[in-house]
C-alpha positions as CSV (number, residue, x, y, z in Angstrom):
1,X,8.9,-29.7,-36.9
2,X,7.2,-28.0,-39.7
3,X,8.1,-24.7,-41.3
4,X,4.9,-23.2,-39.9
5,X,5.8,-24.4,-36.4
6,X,9.4,-23.2,-36.7
7,X,8.2,-19.8,-38.0
8,X,6.2,-19.4,-34.7
9,X,9.2,-19.7,-32.3
10,X,10.6,-16.2,-33.0
11,X,7.2,-14.7,-32.4
12,X,6.9,-16.5,-29.0
13,X,10.3,-15.2,-28.0
14,X,9.7,-11.7,-29.3
15,X,6.4,-11.5,-27.4
16,X,7.9,-12.8,-24.1
17,X,11.0,-10.5,-24.4
18,X,8.9,-7.4,-25.1
19,X,6.6,-8.2,-22.2
20,X,9.3,-8.9,-19.7
21,X,12.1,-6.5,-20.7
22,X,10.2,-3.5,-22.1
23,X,6.9,-3.5,-20.2
24,X,7.9,-5.2,-16.9
25,X,11.6,-4.1,-17.0
26,X,12.7,-7.4,-15.4
27,X,15.9,-7.5,-13.5
28,X,18.0,-9.9,-11.5
29,X,16.4,-11.0,-8.3
30,X,12.8,-10.3,-9.3
31,X,10.2,-13.0,-8.6
32,X,8.1,-13.7,-11.8
33,X,4.8,-15.5,-12.1
34,X,4.3,-17.0,-15.5
35,X,1.0,-18.6,-16.3
36,X,0.6,-21.3,-18.8
37,X,4.3,-21.7,-18.7
38,X,4.5,-24.9,-20.7
39,X,3.0,-23.2,-23.9
40,X,5.0,-21.6,-26.6
41,X,5.2,-18.1,-25.2
42,X,5.2,-19.4,-21.6
43,X,8.4,-21.5,-22.3
44,X,10.0,-18.6,-24.1
45,X,9.2,-16.4,-21.1
46,X,10.6,-18.9,-18.6
47,X,14.0,-18.9,-20.4
48,X,14.1,-15.1,-20.7
49,X,13.3,-14.7,-17.1
50,X,16.0,-17.2,-16.0
51,X,18.6,-15.5,-18.3
52,X,17.6,-12.2,-16.6
53,X,18.4,-13.8,-13.1
54,X,14.7,-13.8,-12.0
55,X,13.2,-16.5,-9.8
56,X,10.4,-18.2,-11.8
57,X,7.0,-19.3,-10.4
58,X,5.2,-21.1,-13.2
59,X,1.7,-22.6,-13.6
60,X,0.8,-25.5,-16.1
61,X,-1.4,-28.5,-16.3
62,X,0.0,-31.4,-14.2
63,X,1.1,-33.6,-17.1
64,X,3.5,-30.8,-18.2
65,X,5.1,-30.2,-14.8
66,X,8.1,-32.5,-15.4
67,X,8.9,-30.5,-18.6
68,X,9.1,-27.3,-16.7
69,X,11.2,-28.9,-13.9
70,X,13.7,-30.2,-16.5
71,X,14.0,-26.6,-17.6
72,X,15.1,-25.7,-14.0
73,X,11.8,-24.2,-12.7
74,X,11.6,-25.0,-8.9
75,X,8.2,-23.5,-8.2
76,X,5.6,-25.4,-10.4
77,X,1.9,-25.1,-9.7
78,X,-1.5,-26.1,-11.2
79,X,-3.0,-23.8,-13.9
80,X,-6.3,-25.4,-13.4
81,X,-7.0,-24.1,-9.9
82,X,-6.3,-20.9,-8.0
83,X,-4.3,-22.6,-5.3
84,X,-1.2,-21.1,-6.8
85,X,-1.9,-17.9,-4.9
86,X,-1.6,-19.3,-1.4
87,X,1.4,-21.5,-2.4
88,X,3.4,-18.4,-3.7
89,X,2.6,-16.3,-0.7
90,X,3.8,-19.3,1.6
91,X,7.0,-19.8,-0.6
92,X,7.8,-16.1,-0.6
93,X,6.9,-15.6,3.2
94,X,4.1,-13.2,2.3
95,X,6.2,-11.0,-0.1
96,X,4.6,-12.2,-3.4
97,X,6.1,-11.6,-6.8
98,X,7.3,-8.5,-8.6
99,X,5.9,-9.5,-12.1
100,X,2.8,-11.4,-13.2
101,X,2.8,-12.5,-16.9
102,X,-0.8,-13.4,-17.3
103,X,-2.8,-15.4,-19.8
104,X,-5.5,-16.9,-17.5
105,X,-8.6,-14.7,-17.2
106,X,-11.6,-17.1,-16.2
107,X,-13.1,-17.1,-12.8
108,X,-10.9,-15.8,-10.0
109,X,-7.6,-16.1,-11.9
110,X,-7.0,-12.4,-12.4
111,X,-7.9,-11.4,-8.8
112,X,-5.8,-14.2,-7.4
113,X,-2.8,-13.3,-9.6
114,X,-3.2,-9.6,-8.4
115,X,-3.3,-10.8,-4.8
116,X,0.3,-12.1,-5.1
117,X,1.6,-9.0,-6.8
118,X,3.9,-7.0,-4.5
119,X,3.5,-3.2,-4.0
120,X,4.6,-1.5,-7.1
121,X,4.7,-4.7,-9.0
122,X,3.9,-5.1,-12.6
123,X,1.0,-7.0,-14.1
124,X,1.3,-7.8,-17.9
125,X,-1.7,-9.2,-19.7
126,X,-1.1,-11.4,-22.7
127,X,-4.8,-12.6,-23.0
128,X,-7.1,-11.1,-25.6
129,X,-10.5,-11.9,-24.1
130,X,-12.2,-11.6,-20.7
131,X,-9.4,-9.2,-19.6
132,X,-10.0,-6.5,-17.0
133,X,-10.5,-2.8,-17.8
134,X,-8.6,-0.1,-16.0
135,X,-11.4,0.5,-13.4
136,X,-11.3,-3.1,-12.4
137,X,-7.5,-3.1,-12.0
138,X,-7.7,0.1,-10.1
139,X,-10.3,-1.3,-7.5
140,X,-7.9,-4.3,-6.9
141,X,-4.6,-2.4,-7.0
142,X,-5.5,1.2,-6.4
143,X,-2.3,2.0,-4.4
144,X,-0.3,1.4,-7.5
145,X,-2.5,3.5,-9.7
146,X,-2.4,6.4,-7.2
147,X,1.4,6.4,-6.9
148,X,1.8,6.4,-10.6
149,X,-0.8,9.1,-11.0
150,X,1.0,11.3,-8.4
151,X,4.4,10.8,-10.1
152,X,3.0,11.4,-13.6
153,X,1.2,14.6,-12.6
154,X,4.2,16.1,-10.9
155,X,6.3,15.4,-14.0
156,X,3.8,16.9,-16.5
157,X,2.1,19.6,-14.6
158,X,5.1,20.5,-12.3
159,X,2.8,20.6,-9.3
160,X,2.6,18.9,-5.9
161,X,-0.3,16.5,-5.5
162,X,-1.1,15.0,-2.2
163,X,-2.5,11.5,-1.5
164,X,-5.5,13.3,0.2
165,X,-6.3,15.0,-3.0
166,X,-6.0,11.8,-5.1
167,X,-8.4,9.9,-2.9
168,X,-10.8,12.9,-2.4
169,X,-11.1,13.6,-6.1
170,X,-10.9,10.1,-7.7
171,X,-12.1,10.9,-11.2
172,X,-10.3,13.0,-13.9
173,X,-13.2,15.5,-14.0
174,X,-13.3,16.0,-10.2
175,X,-9.5,16.3,-10.0
176,X,-9.4,18.7,-13.0
177,X,-12.0,21.0,-11.3
178,X,-10.2,20.8,-8.0
179,X,-6.9,21.7,-9.5
180,X,-8.4,24.6,-11.4
181,X,-9.9,26.0,-8.2
182,X,-6.6,25.5,-6.4
183,X,-4.7,27.3,-9.1
184,X,-7.0,30.4,-8.9
185,X,-6.4,30.5,-5.2
186,X,-2.6,30.1,-5.5
187,X,-2.2,32.7,-8.3
188,X,-4.6,35.3,-6.7
189,X,-2.9,38.6,-6.0
190,X,-1.1,38.5,-2.7
191,X,-1.3,41.6,-0.5
192,X,2.2,42.5,0.7
193,X,4.3,45.7,1.3
194,X,7.1,44.0,-0.6
195,X,7.7,44.5,-4.3
196,X,8.3,40.9,-4.6
197,X,5.5,38.3,-4.6
198,X,6.7,35.6,-2.3
199,X,6.1,31.9,-3.1
200,X,3.3,30.7,-0.7
201,X,3.2,27.2,0.6
202,X,-0.2,25.6,1.3
203,X,-1.3,26.0,4.8
204,X,-1.9,22.7,6.6
205,X,-5.5,22.0,7.5
206,X,-7.2,19.2,9.4
207,X,-8.5,17.8,6.2
208,X,-5.0,17.0,5.0
209,X,-5.0,14.2,7.8
210,X,-8.1,12.6,6.4
211,X,-7.8,10.2,3.5
212,X,-11.1,8.7,2.2
213,X,-10.3,5.2,1.2
214,X,-13.9,4.1,0.8
215,X,-16.7,6.5,1.3
216,X,-19.8,4.4,0.3
217,X,-22.1,2.7,2.7
218,X,-24.6,3.5,5.4
219,X,-22.6,2.0,8.4
220,X,-20.7,4.1,10.9
221,X,-17.3,5.0,9.4
222,X,-14.2,3.3,10.6
223,X,-11.2,5.7,11.1
224,X,-7.8,3.9,11.0
225,X,-4.7,5.8,12.2
226,X,-1.4,5.6,10.3
227,X,1.6,3.4,11.3
228,X,5.1,4.6,12.1
229,X,5.8,6.0,8.6
230,X,2.7,8.2,8.7
231,X,1.1,7.0,5.4
232,X,-2.2,5.2,4.9
233,X,-1.3,3.0,1.9
234,X,-1.0,-0.2,4.0
235,X,-4.9,0.1,4.6
236,X,-6.0,0.3,1.0
237,X,-6.5,-3.4,0.4
238,X,-8.2,-3.8,3.8
239,X,-10.7,-1.0,3.0
240,X,-11.4,-2.7,-0.3
241,X,-12.0,-6.1,1.1
242,X,-14.4,-4.8,3.8
243,X,-16.6,-3.7,0.8
244,X,-18.8,-0.9,-0.3
245,X,-21.1,-0.8,2.6
246,X,-18.3,0.0,5.2
247,X,-17.0,3.6,5.0
248,X,-13.3,3.6,5.7
249,X,-11.0,6.6,6.2
250,X,-7.3,6.6,6.8
251,X,-5.6,9.2,9.0
252,X,-2.1,10.2,7.8
253,X,0.5,12.3,9.5
254,X,0.8,15.9,9.1
255,X,4.2,16.8,7.6
256,X,4.0,14.6,4.6
257,X,2.9,17.5,2.3
258,X,5.0,20.6,1.6
259,X,4.5,23.5,4.0
260,X,3.6,21.3,6.9
261,X,5.5,20.6,10.1
262,X,5.3,17.1,11.6
263,X,3.9,16.8,15.1
264,X,6.0,15.5,18.0
265,X,3.3,14.7,20.5
266,X,0.6,11.9,20.4
267,X,-1.7,14.2,22.3
268,X,-1.4,16.8,19.5
269,X,-1.8,14.2,16.8
270,X,-4.9,12.9,18.5
271,X,-6.5,16.4,18.8
272,X,-5.7,17.2,15.1
273,X,-7.1,13.8,13.9
274,X,-10.3,14.2,16.1
275,X,-10.9,17.6,14.4
276,X,-10.4,15.8,11.0
277,X,-12.9,13.0,11.6
278,X,-15.6,15.5,12.8
279,X,-15.5,17.1,9.3
280,X,-17.0,13.7,8.2
281,X,-18.9,12.7,11.4
282,X,-19.6,15.7,13.7
283,X,-21.0,13.5,16.6
284,X,-20.4,10.0,18.0
285,X,-20.6,7.1,18.4
286,X,-17.2,6.8,16.8
287,X,-15.4,3.7,15.6
288,X,-11.6,3.8,15.2
289,X,-8.5,1.9,15.4
290,X,-4.9,1.7,14.2
291,X,-2.1,-0.6,13.2
292,X,1.4,-0.4,14.7
293,X,1.9,3.2,16.0
294,X,-1.7,3.9,15.1
295,X,-2.8,2.0,18.0
296,X,-1.6,4.3,20.9
297,X,-2.8,7.3,18.9
298,X,-6.2,5.7,18.4
299,X,-6.3,5.1,22.2
300,X,-5.5,8.7,22.9
301,X,-8.3,9.8,20.4
302,X,-10.8,7.6,22.2
303,X,-9.7,9.1,25.6
304,X,-10.0,12.7,24.3
305,X,-13.3,12.1,22.8
306,X,-14.7,10.7,26.2
307,X,-13.4,13.9,27.9
308,X,-15.5,15.8,25.4
309,X,-18.5,13.8,26.4
310,X,-18.6,11.9,23.1
311,X,-19.2,8.2,22.8
312,X,-16.7,5.7,21.3
313,X,-18.5,2.6,19.9
314,X,-15.4,0.6,19.0
315,X,-11.7,0.9,19.6
316,X,-9.7,-1.7,17.6
317,X,-5.9,-2.0,18.2
318,X,-4.1,-4.0,15.4
319,X,-1.0,-6.1,16.3
320,X,0.6,-3.6,18.7
321,X,2.1,-4.0,22.3
322,X,1.6,-1.2,24.7
323,X,5.4,-0.5,25.0
324,X,7.2,1.1,22.0
325,X,10.5,-0.6,23.1
326,X,9.0,-4.1,22.9
327,X,9.2,-4.1,19.1
328,X,12.1,-1.7,18.6
329,X,15.0,-4.1,19.4
330,X,17.7,-4.9,16.9
331,X,16.6,-8.4,16.2
332,X,13.2,-7.2,15.1
333,X,14.7,-4.3,13.1
334,X,17.2,-6.4,11.1
335,X,15.5,-9.7,11.2
336,X,11.9,-8.8,10.3
337,X,11.2,-5.1,9.7
338,X,13.9,-4.1,7.1
339,X,13.5,-7.3,5.0
340,X,9.7,-7.0,5.0
341,X,9.6,-3.2,4.2
342,X,12.4,-3.2,1.6
343,X,10.0,-4.4,-1.3
344,X,7.8,-1.3,-0.7
345,X,10.9,1.1,-0.7
346,X,12.6,-0.5,-3.7
347,X,9.4,-0.5,-5.6
348,X,8.8,3.1,-5.0
349,X,12.4,4.1,-5.9
350,X,12.1,2.1,-9.2
351,X,8.8,3.7,-10.0
352,X,10.1,7.2,-9.3
353,X,13.3,6.7,-11.6
354,X,11.6,5.0,-14.4
355,X,11.9,7.1,-17.6
356,X,8.8,7.7,-19.8
357,X,10.2,6.6,-23.2
358,X,6.9,7.5,-24.9
359,X,7.5,11.2,-24.2
360,X,11.3,11.4,-24.8
361,X,11.8,9.2,-27.9
362,X,12.7,10.5,-31.3
363,X,10.9,9.2,-34.4
364,X,13.6,6.5,-34.9
365,X,13.0,5.4,-31.3
366,X,16.3,6.5,-29.9
367,X,16.0,8.4,-26.6
368,X,17.2,12.0,-26.6
369,X,19.9,12.0,-24.0
370,X,19.2,15.5,-22.6
371,X,15.5,14.9,-22.2
372,X,16.2,11.5,-20.8
373,X,18.8,13.0,-18.3
374,X,16.3,15.8,-17.4
375,X,13.5,13.3,-16.7
376,X,15.7,11.2,-14.4
377,X,16.9,14.2,-12.6
378,X,13.4,15.5,-12.1
379,X,12.3,12.2,-10.7
380,X,15.3,11.9,-8.6
381,X,14.6,15.3,-7.1
382,X,11.0,14.3,-6.4
383,X,12.1,11.2,-4.7
384,X,14.6,13.0,-2.5
385,X,12.0,15.6,-1.6
386,X,9.4,12.9,-0.7
387,X,12.1,11.1,1.3
388,X,13.0,14.1,3.3
389,X,9.4,14.7,4.2
390,X,9.0,11.0,5.1
391,X,12.2,11.0,7.2
392,X,11.0,14.1,9.1
393,X,7.6,12.4,9.8
394,X,9.4,9.2,11.0
395,X,11.8,11.3,13.3
396,X,8.8,13.2,14.8
397,X,6.8,10.0,15.2
398,X,9.7,8.3,17.0
399,X,10.0,11.2,19.5
400,X,6.1,11.3,20.0
401,X,5.9,7.5,20.7
402,X,9.0,7.4,22.9
403,X,7.6,10.0,25.2
404,X,4.0,8.8,25.3
405,X,2.3,7.2,28.3
406,X,-1.3,5.8,27.5
407,X,-4.2,7.3,29.1
408,X,-6.8,5.1,31.1
409,X,-9.6,4.4,28.7
410,X,-13.1,3.9,30.3
411,X,-14.3,1.5,27.6
412,X,-13.5,-1.8,25.8
413,X,-10.4,-2.4,23.7
414,X,-10.4,-5.0,21.0
415,X,-6.9,-6.4,20.1
416,X,-6.4,-8.1,16.7
417,X,-3.0,-9.6,17.0
418,X,-0.7,-12.2,15.5
419,X,0.5,-15.3,17.2
420,X,3.9,-13.8,18.2
421,X,5.4,-15.9,20.8
422,X,8.4,-13.7,21.3
423,X,6.2,-10.9,22.5
424,X,4.0,-13.2,24.5
425,X,7.1,-14.3,26.3
426,X,8.3,-10.7,26.7
427,X,5.1,-9.1,27.8
428,X,3.9,-12.3,29.7
429,X,0.2,-11.8,29.0
430,X,-2.1,-12.1,25.9
431,X,-3.4,-8.5,25.8
432,X,0.2,-7.3,25.4
433,X,-0.1,-4.8,28.2
434,X,-3.4,-3.0,27.0
435,X,-5.5,-4.5,29.9
436,X,-4.0,-2.1,32.4
437,X,-5.2,0.9,30.4
438,X,-8.9,-0.3,30.1
439,X,-11.8,-0.5,32.5
440,X,-13.2,-3.6,30.7
441,X,-11.8,-6.9,29.7
442,X,-9.7,-6.6,26.5
443,X,-11.1,-8.7,23.6
444,X,-8.2,-10.7,21.9
445,X,-8.4,-12.2,18.5
446,X,-5.5,-14.2,17.0
447,X,-4.7,-13.8,13.4
448,X,-2.3,-15.6,11.0
449,X,0.8,-13.9,9.6
450,X,3.3,-11.5,11.1
451,X,3.3,-7.8,12.0
452,X,4.7,-6.8,8.5
453,X,2.5,-9.3,6.5
454,X,-0.9,-9.0,8.3
455,X,-2.1,-6.3,6.0
456,X,-1.1,-8.0,2.8
457,X,-2.6,-11.0,1.0
458,X,-3.4,-13.7,2.0
459,X,-3.5,-12.6,5.7
460,X,-5.4,-9.4,5.1
461,X,-8.5,-11.4,4.1
462,X,-8.7,-13.0,7.6
463,X,-8.0,-9.6,9.2
464,X,-10.9,-8.0,7.3
465,X,-13.3,-10.8,8.2
466,X,-12.4,-10.5,11.9
467,X,-12.6,-6.7,11.9
468,X,-15.9,-6.8,10.1
469,X,-17.2,-9.3,12.7
470,X,-16.1,-7.1,15.6
471,X,-17.7,-4.0,13.9
472,X,-21.1,-5.8,13.5
473,X,-21.2,-7.1,17.1
474,X,-23.4,-5.1,19.5
475,X,-21.4,-3.3,22.1
């Protein structure tokens, strides 16, 4: 080895160490995708990731695979094709990886690498050409950008910012103007007989339910009702894949924002959500649906709209049986729901508690302990506050679902469901019980994946294709 070659080794290790430890904050148990892993920086990254206790997924050209296997890498894939994405999702049972250390930028490599990145995962770019700009990253992983924006604004500006506001005012200019107008309203003189001006919480409005995930296009909007947790983040990737010609609105639970009380009746939820969608589309025909708990709420909305004399063009229920108790047994909760939902929870916790070293470091790069402690405490407080709102919504949704009996819908139901043989055996018919509440034959479409992976890559692509086909078919 020449002196020049030897001198490059520390540079490779320093690059990999900085990328994985300082930027990606790697930890034991993480799953890491390292592209071009047989190169100098790639091999350094493999060793650093292994030393951190992470599980390594590596790409390289086939002649170099044996070298990586001798280093102890179990998951070795081809760096010349994009087949690695499907292989990773299959190996991880749809969970994907927590970190992508990228150096491949041609063709579909970036989009495929992002498709295997788990919620709140970290994408570190090492390439210097053909890299994506922030807008391209936002379009492909906007849920990550939104959560980071919400956390950051709450830290800096000491204000509460709802997901509805982030989607409604997507640019800095629009958001700044909105916050300015909101500030004027909140600080306006308050008429009161008391000598103390009380702190006023924002009054909930029907628009708080409606989250515009994709507003472009001339087709009829599709309104998609939240699952059990009340949030609409699971629908972001689906809305993006459907494209710019299909308007897509999520309906989130009331009670997620401060000053709101969660609703405990599906009938009341449906009425509030109907009022919300009418702010966008005053008259029918309407197209709506929902995943998980969103299915019975969407059915109730369709029934109420029919009672008002409105037309419902499409009612699409996604992977939900008619009985709440069918999926609420202990084997499902501990065997499927908790393991699959944990990456979302863990990622959000890590995001909230991550300190911002750029704002609390001294000139000699040593963090100021009081500022560091204050930042952590603020984020912990924010996390607890968000968790309390979420817990209240989940409790209210449980109560609403448990006491709900579906109404008879005079129209056609489309059921997009996974091939769940346990539910087929339990419910004994392919429509999972929905046929008894519809005047027409229920259309059933089988999809790959499970209930908790259906809305994530790679299965969400097939879901989007099937949903788009259903929406384009004449009624």
